[in-house]
C-alpha positions as CSV (number, residue, x, y, z in Angstrom):
1,M,9.3,1.2,19.0
2,R,8.0,3.6,16.3
3,T,4.5,2.7,15.1
4,L,3.0,3.5,11.7
5,L,-0.4,2.8,10.3
6,T,-0.4,3.0,6.5
7,F,-3.1,2.6,3.8
8,D,-2.9,2.0,0.0
9,Y,-5.4,4.5,-1.3
10,E,-6.7,2.8,-4.5
11,L,-9.6,1.1,-6.3
12,F,-10.0,-2.6,-7.2
13,F,-8.3,-4.1,-10.3
14,G,-10.6,-7.0,-11.1
15,K,-13.8,-7.1,-13.2
16,R,-15.2,-4.2,-11.3
17,T,-13.0,-1.4,-10.1
18,G,-15.6,0.0,-7.8
19,T,-16.2,3.7,-7.1
20,P,-14.3,6.4,-5.3
21,Q,-17.2,6.9,-3.0
22,A,-17.4,3.3,-1.8
23,C,-13.7,2.4,-2.1
24,L,-12.1,5.6,-0.8
25,F,-14.4,8.3,0.7
26,T,-16.9,6.2,2.8
27,P,-14.3,3.8,4.4
28,C,-12.0,6.8,5.1
29,E,-14.9,8.5,6.8
30,H,-15.4,5.6,9.1
31,L,-11.6,5.1,9.6
32,L,-11.0,8.8,10.5
33,K,-13.7,8.6,13.2
34,V,-11.7,5.8,14.9
35,L,-8.4,7.7,14.5
36,D,-9.9,10.9,15.8
37,E,-10.8,9.2,19.0
38,F,-7.0,9.0,19.7
39,S,-6.0,12.1,17.8
40,A,-4.0,9.6,15.7
41,K,-2.6,10.2,12.2
42,A,-2.1,7.7,9.4
43,V,-0.2,7.5,6.2
44,F,-2.0,7.2,2.8
45,F,-0.1,5.9,-0.2
46,V,-2.1,7.4,-2.9
47,D,-2.3,5.5,-6.2
48,A,-1.0,8.4,-8.4
49,S,-1.4,6.3,-11.5
50,Y,-5.2,6.2,-11.0
51,L,-5.2,9.9,-10.4
52,A,-3.3,10.6,-13.6
53,R,-5.7,8.4,-15.6
54,I,-8.9,9.9,-14.4
55,R,-7.4,13.3,-15.2
56,D,-6.7,12.0,-18.8
57,Y,-10.3,10.9,-19.2
58,S,-11.9,13.8,-17.4
59,V,-12.0,15.7,-20.7
60,Q,-14.2,13.0,-22.2
61,S,-16.4,12.1,-19.2
62,A,-18.4,14.4,-16.9
63,Q,-18.4,11.7,-14.3
64,L,-14.7,11.2,-14.3
65,E,-14.2,15.0,-14.2
66,R,-16.3,14.9,-11.0
67,D,-14.3,11.9,-9.7
68,Y,-11.0,13.7,-10.3
69,A,-12.1,16.8,-8.5
70,A,-13.5,14.8,-5.6
71,V,-10.4,12.6,-5.2
72,V,-8.1,15.6,-5.3
73,A,-10.2,17.4,-2.7
74,H,-10.2,14.3,-0.5
75,I,-6.4,13.9,-0.6
76,R,-5.9,17.6,0.2
77,Q,-8.3,17.3,3.1
78,L,-6.4,14.3,4.5
79,E,-3.2,16.1,4.3
80,H,-4.7,19.3,5.8
81,S,-6.0,17.1,8.7
82,G,-2.4,16.0,9.5
83,H,-2.3,12.7,7.7
84,Q,0.8,12.0,5.6
85,I,0.5,11.4,1.8
86,Q,3.1,9.3,0.0
87,L,3.5,7.7,-3.4
88,H,1.9,4.5,-4.7
89,I,2.0,3.4,-8.3
90,H,0.0,0.7,-10.2
91,P,1.4,1.1,-13.7
92,H,-1.2,-1.1,-15.4
93,W,-3.6,1.9,-15.2
94,F,-1.7,3.3,-18.2
95,D,-2.7,0.2,-20.3
96,S,-6.3,0.3,-19.0
97,W,-9.1,2.3,-20.5
98,H,-12.5,3.8,-19.9
99,D,-15.4,3.3,-22.3
100,G,-17.6,6.1,-21.0
101,N,-19.3,3.9,-18.5
102,R,-16.6,1.8,-16.7
103,W,-12.9,1.0,-16.5
104,H,-11.5,-2.0,-18.4
105,M,-8.4,-3.3,-16.5
106,V,-5.5,-4.6,-18.5
107,T,-3.0,-6.2,-16.1
108,D,-0.4,-7.6,-18.6
109,R,2.1,-5.1,-17.4
110,Y,1.2,-4.9,-13.7
111,R,4.8,-4.6,-12.5
112,L,6.9,-1.5,-13.1
113,A,9.8,-3.7,-14.2
114,Q,7.8,-5.0,-17.1
115,W,7.8,-1.6,-18.8
116,P,10.6,-0.4,-21.1
117,T,13.1,1.9,-19.5
118,A,12.0,5.1,-21.1
119,E,8.3,4.5,-20.5
120,R,9.0,3.4,-16.9
121,E,10.9,6.5,-16.1
122,S,8.4,8.7,-17.7
123,L,5.6,7.0,-15.9
124,I,7.2,7.4,-12.5
125,T,7.9,11.0,-13.1
126,R,4.4,11.7,-14.3
127,C,2.8,10.0,-11.3
128,T,5.1,11.8,-8.8
129,T,4.4,15.1,-10.5
130,E,0.7,14.5,-10.6
131,L,0.5,13.8,-6.9
132,N,2.9,16.5,-5.7
133,R,0.9,19.2,-7.5
134,H,-2.0,18.7,-5.1
135,L,0.1,18.5,-1.9
136,A,1.7,21.0,0.5
137,N,4.5,18.5,1.2
138,K,6.2,16.6,-1.5
139,V,6.3,12.8,-1.3
140,F,9.5,11.0,-0.4
141,T,8.3,7.5,0.4
142,F,7.2,4.9,-2.1
143,R,5.2,1.7,-2.0
144,A,5.1,-0.5,-5.1
145,G,1.7,-1.5,-6.4
146,G,0.9,-5.1,-5.3
147,W,4.3,-5.1,-3.5
148,C,5.9,-5.8,-7.0
149,L,9.1,-3.9,-6.3
150,Q,11.7,-6.2,-7.9
151,P,14.1,-5.8,-9.5
152,F,14.5,-2.5,-7.6
153,S,17.5,-1.6,-9.8
154,A,15.1,-1.1,-12.7
155,I,13.3,1.8,-10.9
156,A,15.9,3.1,-8.5
157,E,17.2,6.0,-10.5
158,A,13.8,7.2,-11.5
159,L,12.6,7.1,-7.9
160,W,15.7,9.0,-6.7
161,T,15.3,11.6,-9.4
162,N,11.7,12.2,-8.3
163,G,12.7,12.7,-4.7
164,I,12.0,9.3,-3.3
165,R,14.4,8.3,-0.5
166,I,12.4,5.7,1.4
167,D,10.7,2.5,0.3
168,S,8.0,0.7,2.3
169,S,7.0,-2.3,0.2
170,V,9.0,-5.2,1.7
171,F,7.8,-7.5,4.4
172,H,10.0,-10.2,5.8
173,G,9.3,-13.7,4.5
174,G,6.8,-12.5,1.8
175,H,6.8,-14.4,-1.5
176,A,4.3,-14.8,-4.4
177,E,4.3,-15.6,-8.1
178,S,1.3,-15.4,-10.4
179,G,0.4,-14.1,-13.8
180,T,0.3,-10.6,-12.5
181,H,2.2,-10.5,-9.2
182,Y,5.8,-11.3,-8.3
183,W,7.7,-10.5,-5.1
184,D,10.3,-12.4,-3.1
185,F,11.2,-11.0,0.2
186,R,12.3,-14.2,1.8
187,S,15.9,-12.9,2.2
188,A,14.8,-9.6,3.8
189,P,15.8,-9.0,7.4
190,A,13.2,-9.3,10.1
191,S,14.2,-5.9,11.5
192,G,12.0,-2.9,10.8
193,C,14.4,-0.5,9.1
194,W,17.7,-0.5,7.2
195,S,19.7,1.3,4.5
196,F,20.1,-0.3,1.1
197,G,21.5,0.3,-2.4
198,D,19.8,-1.4,-5.4
199,D,18.3,-4.4,-3.5
200,P,15.9,-3.6,-0.7
201,C,16.2,-7.1,0.7
202,Q,20.0,-6.6,1.3
203,P,21.0,-4.1,4.0
204,D,23.9,-1.9,3.0
205,P,25.1,0.7,5.5
206,T,26.4,2.8,2.6
207,G,23.2,2.6,0.6
208,T,21.4,5.8,-0.2
209,F,17.8,4.4,0.2
210,T,16.1,3.4,3.4
211,E,13.7,0.4,3.7
212,L,11.1,1.0,6.3
213,A,9.5,-2.5,6.0
214,I,5.9,-3.5,6.6
215,S,5.8,-5.8,9.7
216,S,5.0,-9.4,9.0
217,L,3.7,-12.4,10.9
218,R,4.2,-16.1,10.3
219,I,0.8,-17.8,10.2
220,S,-0.5,-21.3,9.7
221,P,-2.8,-22.4,6.8
222,L,-5.7,-22.5,9.3
223,F,-5.8,-18.7,9.3
224,Y,-6.6,-18.7,5.6
225,W,-9.3,-21.3,6.0
226,H,-10.9,-19.0,8.7
227,L,-10.5,-16.1,6.3
228,A,-12.2,-17.9,3.5
229,F,-15.0,-18.9,5.8
230,N,-15.6,-15.3,6.9
231,R,-15.6,-14.1,3.3
232,V,-18.3,-16.6,2.3
233,F,-20.5,-16.5,5.4
234,G,-19.8,-13.1,6.9
235,E,-21.0,-10.8,4.1
236,R,-24.3,-10.1,5.8
237,Q,-22.6,-9.2,9.1
238,D,-19.9,-6.8,10.1
239,H,-17.4,-8.6,7.8
240,A,-18.7,-7.0,4.6
241,R,-16.0,-4.6,3.2
242,F,-16.9,-1.1,2.3
243,G,-15.5,-1.3,-1.3
244,D,-17.8,-2.2,-4.2
245,G,-15.2,-3.7,-6.6
246,D,-13.6,-7.0,-7.3
247,P,-9.9,-7.9,-6.6
248,I,-7.6,-9.6,-9.0
249,E,-8.1,-13.3,-8.5
250,N,-5.3,-15.0,-6.6
251,G,-3.3,-17.5,-8.7
252,Y,-4.2,-21.1,-8.1
253,G,-0.6,-22.0,-7.1
254,N,-0.5,-19.1,-4.5
255,L,-3.9,-20.0,-3.1
256,L,-3.0,-23.7,-2.7
257,R,0.3,-22.7,-1.0
258,L,-1.5,-20.5,1.5
259,L,-4.1,-23.1,2.3
260,T,-1.6,-26.0,2.8
261,R,1.6,-24.6,4.4
262,S,2.7,-21.9,6.8
263,S,3.6,-18.5,5.3
264,H,4.4,-14.9,6.2
265,M,1.7,-12.3,5.9
266,A,2.0,-8.5,6.0
267,V,0.4,-7.2,9.2
268,S,-2.8,-5.7,8.0
269,V,-6.0,-4.0,9.2
270,D,-8.0,-5.3,6.2
271,G,-11.0,-7.4,7.1
272,Y,-10.5,-10.5,9.1
273,K,-6.7,-10.0,9.0
274,A,-7.2,-7.2,11.7
275,T,-7.7,-10.0,14.3
276,L,-4.0,-10.5,14.3
277,L,-3.0,-6.9,15.0
278,R,-2.5,-7.1,18.7
279,T,-0.8,-10.5,18.5
280,A,1.7,-9.1,15.9
281,F,2.3,-5.9,17.9
282,R,3.1,-7.9,21.1
283,Q,5.4,-10.2,19.1
284,A,7.3,-7.1,17.7
285,Q,7.7,-5.7,21.2
286,R,9.1,-9.0,22.5
287,K,11.6,-9.1,19.6
288,G,12.7,-5.5,20.3
289,C,11.8,-4.3,16.8
290,S,12.7,-0.7,16.1
291,H,9.5,-0.2,14.0
292,F,6.0,-1.6,13.7
293,T,4.4,-0.8,10.4
294,V,0.8,-1.8,9.7
295,M,-0.8,-1.6,6.2
296,G,-4.3,-1.7,4.9
297,H,-6.6,-0.5,2.2
298,P,-9.7,1.8,2.7
299,K,-11.6,-0.4,0.1
300,S,-11.0,-3.5,2.2
301,L,-11.9,-2.2,5.6
302,S,-15.1,-3.4,7.3
303,P,-16.9,-2.6,10.5
304,Y,-15.4,-5.7,12.0
305,S,-11.8,-4.7,11.1
306,L,-12.4,-1.2,12.5
307,Q,-13.4,-2.7,15.8
308,H,-10.1,-4.5,16.0
309,L,-8.2,-1.3,14.9
310,R,-9.9,0.6,17.7
311,A,-9.0,-2.0,20.3
312,W,-5.4,-2.1,19.2
313,L,-5.1,1.7,19.2
314,G,-6.6,1.7,22.7
315,D,-3.8,-0.6,23.8
316,L,-1.2,1.5,22.1
317,Y,-2.2,4.8,23.4
318,R,-2.9,3.6,27.0
319,H,0.7,2.4,27.2
320,G,2.1,5.7,26.0
321,G,2.6,4.8,22.3
322,Q,1.4,6.8,19.3
323,L,1.2,6.6,15.5
324,E,3.9,8.4,13.5
325,G,4.6,9.2,9.9
326,Y,7.7,8.5,7.8
327,P,10.6,10.6,9.0
328,L,12.0,13.2,6.6
329,P,15.2,11.7,5.1
330,T,18.6,13.2,5.6
331,P,20.0,14.7,2.4
332,V,22.6,12.5,0.8
333,K,24.4,12.4,-2.6
334,R,23.9,9.6,-5.0
335,E,26.1,8.6,-7.9
336,R,24.0,8.2,-11.0
337,A,23.7,4.5,-12.0
338,T,22.9,2.8,-15.3
339,T,19.2,2.0,-15.3
340,A,18.2,-1.6,-16.1
341,S,16.1,-2.1,-19.2
């Protein structure tokens, strides 16, 4: 079973975005200490939309000019150290603005599909170009911001044109609807990897894209009650996350569903969710999955979650496993399709 550890490299999108130092640099420093114990390499999905926007404002703000230079240097160092860099996009950054002191998040168009065709294609090209200009190896794998990938047909051609051949946004059983977020992966296979055309939830052997899905785990509402308890009472202990921003508030309907019925959760190393890492891995082994893909966010890591990551990696490497990156795709031809508006 091929095993990948992936991180969405981004700030927060609530009332406070947080700082690159606390959301990116400091947690990655702690993370890399754990990975280096095993000579393990991770994958970082860099929010190229954030990178593009701090570059926009760097001409007006000395602080953002320093932030841009520091983030670029950090990304380059991660790649130089053997970690893989891939593409992540949160398009709402292009509606958001900086007043000289802080960012003001505007999340009315949080999903790529909410943007008009021409703007969406330009945005994807700009983000890919911005990230690639800092890398030795061009990106070829995409993860949608907030998992908001659908309808994929609206972004397929722009991604393909920009060299994207693999998606890694889908997790089996996932579903959410709120004012900002929407995804529905309930029809996606439970397997780890498949080819697809314009719908990543529907395998198609003739499809030109590959879905390398995030692993998922079916959990009871009790887990989210434990999660809520740790967020309230664990802040003064090892449960406090490194990031200094605020997340977008979960919609009331989604929160109620999670607290009252079983659901599927992406396997994650974030905070208290990391307690399920070894359980999810053993389950994937029993099922004979071809891939096991874990996700997380540097901003949401905590000393507690890193303890569980270290324990899981210890198990993995003791039994002859290792972390891998996304495989370079085999070149294929694609007929140009009409892009959805």
